[in-house]
Structure formats: structure tokens, C-alpha cells
N, C-alpha and C positions, 0 to 999 in steps of 0.2 A: 931173189931177183929185186934189184933196187927199183922202186916205183915212186911215182908222185901222184897222189890222189888229186884229180882235177875237179870232180864233183860227185855228188851222190843224190839219189832220189829214194824216198821211202814209199813203197807200194805195199799196203797192208802192214804186215810185221817184218817184211823183208827189205833190207837196204841193198840198193844196186849202186855200184861204183864204176866210174870210168877212170882209167889211168893210162899213162904212157911210161915206157921204160925210159929212165933218164939218160942213159948212155946208149950210144949206137950199138947195135948188135950185128955181127956178120953171119949171114945165113947162106945155106945151100939147100937144094932140093932134098927133102926127106928129114931135115933137121927138126928136132922137137924142142919146144920151149915150155917149161913147166911154170905156170903162174901160181906161185905158192900163196899169194894173197887171196886166192879164190878157193872156195870149198871144192873138195875133190869128189864131186858127184855129178850125175847127169844134168846137163843144161845149166851148169853154174856160170859158164861163159856164154853170154847171149850173142856177142858179136866181137870178132877180132879182125883188125885191119893191120896188115904189114905193109909199110910204105917205104919205098927206096929213098934214101937220103939224097941221091944224086939228082933225080928229076921228079920226085913225088909220085911216081907211078906205083900202083898197087901190085903186090906179089900175092898170088893165090895162096890161101892157107885154109886149113880145116881145124875144128876144135873137137875134143872129146874130154869131157869132165873139165879139168883145169889145165889141159895140155893143148898147145897150139902146134900143128905140124905144117911145115912149109911144103906147099904143093907145086908152086911155080917152078919153071925151068930156069933156075938161077944157080950161080956158083960164086961163092964168096962175095956177096953183095951186102953193103952196109944198109941197115934198115932201122926204122923205129916201129915198135909194136904198140898199137892202141887197143885196149881191151875194155869191154863193158860187160858187167855181170854181177853175180852175187859174191860178196866178199866173205871170207872165212871169219 
């Protein structure tokens, strides 16, 4: 997944990163996006926001380990994904 690191904070010995996918992604309900830059373990992604490029509205999504699942009722919508969490 191409990503651009926007910022990071160090809390204790753990670095937390925020980044956005550089290119638009087209998603539909039930699609999954693996965030390979984040560790594959519980709570590695603290927050994920999936935003429609057309109007900036948020598309519902859930996270499990380093995977984001599209939950909103959408079909072939271009979005940008913003993620904050523990980087691998």
C-alpha cells in the first residue's frame, strides 16, 4: 500500500504514525484494505477514517489488527483512507 507519513508521536517506547494513501482507492461495502505499514496485532490501528473524494463525507469502516473493512453502504466510490496507529 503506497503511503505518505504525515506525522508521528512517541508515547513511551512506541511510535504512533498517521498517514494517508497517496492514490485514490475505489471501495464497495465489504471490501478490505490491509495496511501493511502497521503491525499485524490487536489494536495496531487506533483510528481509520475513509473519506469520499467527491464530497468529503465519511464512509463507515471498522478495523481489526492491520485490516480496514468498509462497512458503509457504498458501491465503487473513490475514497482516501487516513490511518493512525502503531507502525511495524
